[in-house]
C-alpha positions as CSV (number, residue, x, y, z in Angstrom):
1,M,119.1,82.3,95.2
2,N,119.0,80.9,91.8
3,Q,121.9,81.3,89.5
4,V,120.4,82.4,86.2
5,S,122.1,83.7,83.1
6,E,120.0,83.7,79.9
7,T,118.3,87.1,79.3
8,S,114.6,86.7,78.9
9,L,113.3,90.3,79.5
10,E,114.8,93.3,77.8
11,I,113.4,96.8,78.6
12,S,114.9,99.6,76.5
13,G,114.3,103.3,76.9
14,I,110.7,103.0,78.3
15,T,109.2,106.5,78.7
16,K,105.7,107.2,80.0
17,S,104.0,110.5,81.0
18,F,100.6,111.2,82.5
19,G,99.8,114.7,81.3
20,R,102.8,116.8,82.4
21,F,103.9,114.2,85.0
22,P,106.8,112.0,83.7
23,A,106.2,108.6,85.3
24,L,109.0,106.8,83.5
25,N,112.0,108.5,81.9
26,G,114.0,106.2,79.6
27,V,114.1,103.1,81.8
28,S,116.3,100.3,80.5
29,L,117.1,97.0,82.3
30,Q,117.2,93.3,81.7
31,A,115.9,90.3,83.6
32,R,117.3,86.9,83.2
33,D,115.4,83.7,82.5
34,K,113.6,82.5,85.7
35,E,115.0,85.4,87.7
36,F,113.3,87.0,90.6
37,L,113.7,90.8,90.0
38,A,112.5,93.3,92.5
39,L,111.6,96.9,91.5
40,L,112.2,98.9,94.6
41,G,111.6,102.6,95.2
42,P,109.5,105.1,97.1
43,S,106.0,106.1,96.0
44,G,106.0,107.9,92.7
45,S,109.3,106.3,91.6
46,G,107.6,104.7,88.5
47,K,107.9,101.0,89.6
48,T,104.2,100.2,89.3
49,T,103.9,102.1,86.0
50,L,106.7,99.9,84.6
51,L,104.9,96.8,85.8
52,R,101.7,97.9,84.2
53,V,103.5,98.5,80.9
54,L,104.7,94.9,81.1
55,A,101.2,93.7,81.8
56,G,99.7,95.6,78.9
57,L,97.7,97.9,81.2
58,E,99.6,101.0,80.1
59,K,101.1,101.8,76.7
60,P,104.5,103.6,76.9
61,D,105.1,106.8,75.0
62,A,108.5,105.5,73.8
63,G,110.8,102.5,74.2
64,E,110.8,98.8,73.6
65,V,110.2,95.6,75.5
66,R,111.4,92.2,74.3
67,F,110.6,89.0,76.1
68,G,112.0,85.7,74.9
69,G,113.2,87.6,71.8
70,E,109.7,88.7,70.9
71,D,108.5,92.3,70.5
72,F,106.4,92.2,73.7
73,L,104.6,95.5,73.3
74,S,103.1,94.4,69.9
75,L,101.5,91.3,71.4
76,P,97.9,91.4,72.4
77,V,97.6,91.2,76.2
78,R,96.1,87.7,76.0
79,R,99.1,86.4,74.1
80,R,101.7,87.8,76.5
81,Q,101.1,84.9,78.9
82,V,101.5,87.1,81.9
83,G,100.1,86.4,85.4
84,M,99.5,89.4,87.6
85,V,98.9,89.7,91.3
86,F,97.7,92.9,92.8
87,Q,97.9,94.3,96.4
88,H,94.2,93.8,97.2
89,Y,93.8,90.3,95.9
90,A,91.1,91.2,93.3
91,L,89.3,87.9,93.9
92,F,85.7,87.3,92.7
93,R,83.7,87.2,95.9
94,H,80.8,85.2,94.4
95,M,83.2,82.4,93.2
96,T,84.7,79.6,95.3
97,V,88.5,79.4,95.7
98,A,88.6,76.7,93.0
99,Q,86.5,78.8,90.6
100,N,88.7,81.8,91.2
101,I,91.9,79.8,90.4
102,A,90.3,78.2,87.3
103,F,89.0,81.6,86.0
104,G,91.8,82.3,83.5
105,L,91.4,78.8,82.0
106,T,87.6,78.8,81.8
107,V,87.4,82.1,79.9
108,R,89.8,81.0,77.1
109,P,88.3,80.7,73.6
110,R,86.7,77.3,73.2
111,K,89.5,75.9,71.0
112,E,92.1,76.8,73.6
113,R,90.1,75.8,76.7
114,P,91.2,72.8,78.6
115,S,88.7,70.1,79.4
116,K,86.8,70.3,82.7
117,S,88.8,67.4,84.1
118,D,92.1,69.0,83.1
119,V,91.0,72.2,84.8
120,A,90.1,70.3,87.9
121,D,93.5,68.6,87.9
122,R,95.2,71.9,87.4
123,V,93.3,73.5,90.3
124,A,94.1,70.6,92.6
125,D,97.8,70.9,91.7
126,L,97.8,74.6,92.4
127,L,95.9,74.3,95.7
128,S,98.7,71.9,96.8
129,L,101.4,74.2,95.5
130,V,100.1,77.2,97.5
131,Q,99.4,74.9,100.5
132,L,95.6,75.4,100.5
133,E,94.5,71.8,100.0
134,G,90.9,71.1,101.0
135,L,89.9,74.8,100.7
136,G,88.7,74.8,97.1
137,K,85.0,75.0,98.0
138,R,85.4,78.0,100.3
139,Y,84.7,81.5,99.3
140,P,87.2,84.4,99.7
141,A,85.3,85.9,102.6
142,Q,86.0,82.6,104.5
143,L,89.8,83.0,104.2
144,S,92.4,85.0,106.0
145,G,94.2,87.8,104.1
146,G,97.3,85.6,103.7
147,Q,95.2,82.7,102.3
148,R,93.4,85.1,99.9
149,Q,96.8,86.3,98.6
150,R,97.8,82.7,98.0
151,V,94.6,82.1,96.0
152,A,95.5,85.2,93.9
153,L,99.0,83.7,93.2
154,A,97.5,80.4,92.3
155,R,95.1,82.0,89.9
156,A,98.0,83.9,88.3
157,L,99.9,80.6,87.9
158,A,96.9,78.7,86.5
159,I,97.4,80.0,83.0
160,E,101.0,78.8,83.1
161,P,102.5,82.3,82.6
162,R,105.9,82.9,81.1
163,M,106.2,85.9,83.4
164,L,104.7,86.6,86.9
165,L,104.1,90.3,87.8
166,L,103.5,91.1,91.5
167,D,102.4,94.6,92.5
168,E,103.0,95.0,96.2
169,P,101.3,91.6,96.8
170,F,101.8,91.8,100.6
171,G,100.9,95.5,101.0
172,A,97.4,94.8,102.6
173,L,98.8,92.3,105.1
174,D,100.1,92.9,108.6
175,A,103.8,92.7,109.3
176,Q,103.8,89.2,110.8
177,V,101.9,87.7,107.9
178,R,104.2,89.5,105.4
179,R,107.2,87.9,107.0
180,E,105.6,84.4,107.0
181,L,104.7,84.7,103.3
182,R,108.0,86.1,102.2
183,R,110.1,82.9,102.1
184,W,107.0,81.0,100.9
185,L,106.8,83.2,97.9
186,R,110.5,82.8,97.1
187,D,110.0,79.0,97.3
188,L,106.9,79.2,95.1
189,H,108.8,81.2,92.5
190,D,111.6,78.6,92.4
191,R,109.2,75.7,92.0
192,A,107.1,77.5,89.3
193,G,110.1,78.3,87.2
194,V,109.0,81.6,85.8
195,T,110.6,85.0,85.4
196,T,109.1,87.1,88.2
197,V,109.0,90.9,88.5
198,F,108.1,92.1,92.0
199,V,107.2,95.7,92.9
200,T,107.7,96.8,96.5
201,H,108.6,99.8,98.6
202,D,109.7,97.5,101.4
203,Q,113.5,97.5,101.4
204,E,113.8,94.4,103.6
205,E,111.4,92.5,101.5
206,A,113.3,93.2,98.3
207,L,116.7,92.5,99.7
208,D,115.4,89.2,101.2
209,L,113.5,87.9,98.2
210,A,115.2,89.0,95.0
211,D,118.0,87.7,92.9
212,R,118.6,91.3,91.8
213,V,117.1,94.6,92.9
214,A,116.4,97.5,90.6
215,I,116.2,100.7,92.6
216,M,114.1,103.5,91.0
217,R,113.5,107.2,91.8
218,N,111.6,109.8,89.9
219,G,110.9,107.5,87.0
220,E,114.5,106.5,86.5
221,L,116.6,103.4,87.3
222,I,119.3,104.5,89.8
223,Q,121.0,101.2,90.5
224,L,120.6,97.5,89.6
225,G,122.4,94.7,91.3
226,A,122.3,91.7,93.7
227,P,120.8,92.5,97.1
228,N,124.1,92.5,99.0
229,E,125.8,94.5,96.2
230,V,123.4,97.4,96.3
231,Y,123.3,97.3,100.1
232,E,127.1,97.3,100.5
233,N,127.9,99.6,97.6
234,P,125.0,102.1,97.2
235,A,125.6,104.3,94.2
236,D,124.5,107.5,95.9
237,P,123.3,108.9,99.2
238,F,119.7,108.4,98.3
239,I,120.2,104.7,98.0
240,Y,122.3,104.5,101.1
241,D,119.5,106.3,103.1
242,F,116.7,104.4,101.4
243,L,118.1,100.9,102.1
244,G,118.4,101.3,105.9
245,A,118.7,103.6,108.9
246,A,121.5,106.2,108.3
247,C,123.4,108.8,110.1
248,Q,124.9,111.7,108.2
249,M,127.7,114.2,109.1
250,K,129.9,116.7,107.2
251,G,133.5,115.8,106.6
252,V,136.6,116.6,104.6
253,V,138.9,114.2,102.7
254,A,142.5,115.2,102.2
255,G,144.7,112.6,100.6
256,D,144.0,109.4,102.3
257,R,142.6,110.9,105.5
258,L,139.0,111.7,106.5
259,T,138.2,114.2,109.1
260,V,134.8,114.5,110.7
261,A,134.5,117.1,113.5
262,D,137.4,116.2,115.9
263,W,137.9,112.7,114.6
264,E,140.4,111.8,111.9
265,T,140.7,108.4,110.3
266,K,141.7,106.6,107.1
267,A,139.4,107.6,104.2
268,P,137.5,104.8,102.5
269,P,139.0,103.6,99.2
270,G,138.0,105.9,96.3
271,A,136.7,108.6,98.5
272,P,136.3,112.0,96.7
273,Q,138.7,114.8,97.8
274,G,137.5,117.9,99.6
275,A,134.2,118.5,101.3
276,V,132.1,115.4,101.7
277,D,129.0,114.0,103.3
278,V,129.7,111.0,105.6
279,Y,127.1,108.3,106.1
280,F,127.2,105.4,108.6
281,R,124.7,102.9,109.9
282,P,123.6,103.5,113.5
283,D,124.4,99.9,114.5
284,E,127.8,100.0,112.9
285,V,129.6,102.1,115.6
286,A,132.1,101.3,118.3
287,F,131.8,103.0,121.8
288,G,134.9,104.0,123.6
289,P,136.0,106.1,126.6
290,G,135.8,109.9,126.5
291,D,139.6,110.3,126.3
292,G,139.9,107.8,123.4
293,R,139.6,108.2,119.6
294,G,136.4,109.0,117.8
295,L,133.6,111.5,117.7
296,A,133.0,113.2,121.1
297,A,129.5,112.3,122.2
298,E,127.3,112.8,125.3
299,V,124.8,110.1,126.1
300,K,121.3,111.6,126.5
301,A,119.1,108.5,126.8
302,V,119.3,104.7,126.7
303,A,116.5,102.3,126.0
304,Q,117.2,98.5,126.3
305,R,115.0,95.8,124.9
306,G,116.5,92.4,125.4
307,P,119.9,92.3,123.7
308,D,119.1,95.4,121.7
309,V,120.0,98.9,123.0
310,R,119.0,102.2,121.5
311,I,121.4,105.0,122.6
312,E,120.6,108.7,122.0
313,C,123.9,110.7,121.7
314,L,124.5,114.4,121.3
315,I,127.2,114.8,118.7
316,E,128.2,118.2,117.3
317,G,125.0,119.7,118.6
318,R,122.7,117.1,117.0
319,I,120.9,114.0,118.4
320,F,121.8,110.7,116.8
321,E,120.0,107.5,117.6
322,L,122.6,104.8,117.7
323,E,122.2,101.0,118.3
324,A,124.1,98.3,120.0
325,H,123.5,94.6,120.1
326,G,124.8,92.1,122.5
327,P,124.1,90.4,125.9
328,T,125.6,93.3,127.8
329,M,125.4,97.1,127.7
330,P,128.5,98.7,126.0
331,K,131.0,99.8,128.6
332,G,130.6,103.4,129.7
333,V,127.2,103.9,128.1
334,A,124.7,105.6,130.5
335,P,122.7,108.8,130.4
336,G,124.9,111.9,131.2
337,L,128.2,110.3,130.4
338,S,130.7,111.5,127.8
339,L,132.2,109.0,125.4
340,R,133.7,108.6,121.9
341,I,132.1,106.8,119.0
342,Q,133.8,105.5,115.9
343,P,131.7,104.7,112.8
344,L,133.1,101.3,111.6
345,R,132.2,101.5,107.9
346,P,131.6,105.1,106.9
347,R,130.5,105.8,103.3
348,V,131.6,109.1,101.7
349,Y,129.9,111.0,98.9
350,P,130.7,114.5,97.5
351,A,129.1,117.2,99.6
352,G,125.7,118.4,98.6
353,V,124.6,115.3,96.6
354,Q,120.9,115.0,97.5
355,A,119.8,112.0,99.5
């Protein structure tokens, strides 16, 4: 990931409501120059509304946006120099690929419009950048979904934007194509050298692509940090649960000891005292014999697919789907057997905090 430092985008106290529905509630964050910033959250979290405010498609009720030191909200949309890519391509079906890419240049006022030869050169450069050389004369209907999204990105870059806004750009593509385009998009961002704000509800996508991830819920910014930082140190149970599969149990912290059911272990650093909710990842557990240490469990079902094993265990009257990875089945794991499991990296939060 790029190491970037200079702040280019400053969002301060942005509030936006639609009728009685508060879509954004005092959101403040910063993006650095040429940073790839992901806005991540479930549906209704406000991430797309914030993107539309930046694009000039929505006017906030309150707050300020500065970009490159300028009052961004006071600028007419045309002068913001923002390129935007939507989920469903939004290409002109009656135009060729080359005409779609050139559109933002050809509709400029005459005094600002590049010459036809300059436009043609720019289109050729962008076709090469998005790896679609030779397809300029085709129409969108003659392209695959992944190719159409590349055209949409090239069109957004044609105007030489200062900021690139991406609203779930891979949402209409199947999982395999999404994975193929993911690293390509990151490489494209690095070569284009623009500040990019990327909206997604796909946790893996955000963590894989972004320099930093802004996690939103109910119109508020909950946590902002590098991908590994937010994954390893989620600020609350919601973020822990949202960023990956999670198991939850009740526990008690007394001093430096954590007790969960019949298992006692050292409490994580900084754990709150008293009743707690304990979270752990289903693939971060150790399996041991029934007379060992850990949570008493009964194996109910086992499903193996290559080196990956899904193990359904009954623990404290509840079924937990655990996972193991490796060339061989964990010792003592078979339907009907009793064993002990130990969460390897439990996270502890005060009891009752909503996930």
